[in-house]
C-alpha positions as CSV (number, residue, x, y, z in Angstrom):
1,M,-65.0,19.2,135.5
2,I,-62.1,18.8,133.1
3,E,-58.9,17.5,134.6
4,P,-56.0,18.1,132.2
5,S,-53.4,15.4,132.0
6,S,-49.7,16.0,132.6
7,G,-49.2,15.9,128.9
8,A,-51.6,18.8,128.5
9,F,-49.6,20.8,131.0
10,E,-46.4,20.1,129.1
11,W,-48.0,21.4,125.8
12,L,-49.4,24.4,127.5
13,A,-46.2,25.3,129.3
14,V,-44.0,24.9,126.2
15,G,-46.5,27.0,124.2
16,V,-46.5,29.8,126.8
17,L,-42.7,29.8,126.9
18,L,-42.3,29.8,123.1
19,T,-44.9,32.6,122.7
20,F,-43.1,34.7,125.4
21,A,-39.7,34.1,123.7
22,G,-41.2,35.0,120.3
23,A,-42.6,38.2,121.7
24,L,-39.3,39.1,123.2
25,I,-37.5,38.5,119.9
26,K,-40.0,40.3,117.7
27,F,-41.1,43.2,119.9
28,H,-38.1,43.8,122.2
29,G,-35.2,42.8,119.8
30,W,-33.8,40.0,122.0
31,T,-32.1,38.3,119.0
32,F,-29.5,36.9,121.4
33,L,-32.1,34.2,122.2
34,L,-31.5,32.8,118.7
35,A,-28.8,30.2,118.8
36,G,-26.0,30.9,116.3
37,Y,-27.2,34.4,115.4
38,D,-24.4,36.8,114.7
39,E,-25.3,40.5,115.0
40,T,-22.4,41.4,112.7
41,G,-23.9,39.5,109.8
42,E,-25.2,41.0,106.6
43,I,-28.9,40.7,107.6
44,P,-30.1,43.7,109.6
45,D,-31.4,43.1,113.1
46,D,-34.9,44.4,112.3
47,V,-35.3,41.8,109.6
48,V,-34.1,39.0,111.9
49,Q,-36.5,40.2,114.6
50,D,-39.4,40.2,112.2
51,I,-38.8,36.8,110.5
52,A,-37.5,34.8,113.5
53,G,-39.9,36.5,116.0
54,N,-42.9,35.7,113.8
55,S,-41.8,32.1,113.4
56,V,-41.3,31.5,117.1
57,L,-44.6,33.3,117.9
58,R,-46.5,31.1,115.4
59,V,-45.0,27.9,116.7
60,G,-45.7,29.0,120.3
61,L,-49.3,29.8,119.7
62,A,-49.8,26.5,117.7
63,V,-48.3,24.5,120.6
64,F,-50.5,26.3,123.1
65,A,-53.5,25.6,121.0
66,I,-52.5,21.9,120.8
67,G,-52.2,22.0,124.6
68,I,-55.8,23.3,124.9
69,L,-56.9,20.5,122.5
70,V,-55.1,17.9,124.5
71,S,-56.6,19.1,127.7
72,V,-60.2,18.8,126.5
73,T,-60.1,15.8,124.1
74,N,-58.2,12.6,123.7
75,P,-56.1,13.2,120.6
76,P,-54.5,10.5,118.5
77,S,-51.1,9.2,119.4
78,Y,-49.5,10.5,116.3
79,L,-50.3,14.1,117.1
80,G,-46.9,14.8,118.5
81,V,-45.2,13.6,115.3
82,L,-47.5,15.8,113.2
83,V,-46.7,18.9,115.4
84,G,-43.0,18.0,115.3
85,A,-43.1,17.9,111.5
86,G,-44.9,21.2,111.5
87,I,-42.3,22.8,113.7
88,V,-39.5,21.5,111.4
89,L,-41.3,23.0,108.4
90,A,-41.6,26.3,110.2
91,V,-37.9,26.4,111.1
92,L,-36.9,25.4,107.5
93,R,-39.1,28.2,106.2
94,M,-37.5,30.7,108.6
95,I,-34.0,29.6,107.6
96,Y,-34.9,29.8,103.9
97,R,-36.4,33.3,104.3
98,L,-33.3,34.5,106.2
99,N,-30.9,33.0,103.7
100,T,-32.7,34.4,100.7
101,W,-33.2,37.9,102.1
102,S,-31.9,40.7,100.0
103,P,-32.1,44.5,100.6
104,R,-34.8,46.3,98.7
105,T,-33.5,48.7,96.0
106,A,-35.3,51.9,95.3
């Protein structure tokens, strides 16, 4: 029987929490979960919901998958650094997409 380590539980718990938060942002419009987001800004709420919600969902599912990987194998010690770099890239991509958004003209 597989006995996951405490590190695996941490990855799984954080993955579940981020996935849940991403779903709340994307599907229920809980943009107040985003630190520093101003609802009176020039970007509409539905665009922020889509871009930020997708980013948080992607990161949450990736972290959950890493948790499953950690629970069944013995990953290398640098896995955390690689995941952290991936999260930083995802956040930078989200910030770039939000800052370069422009309304579509017909």
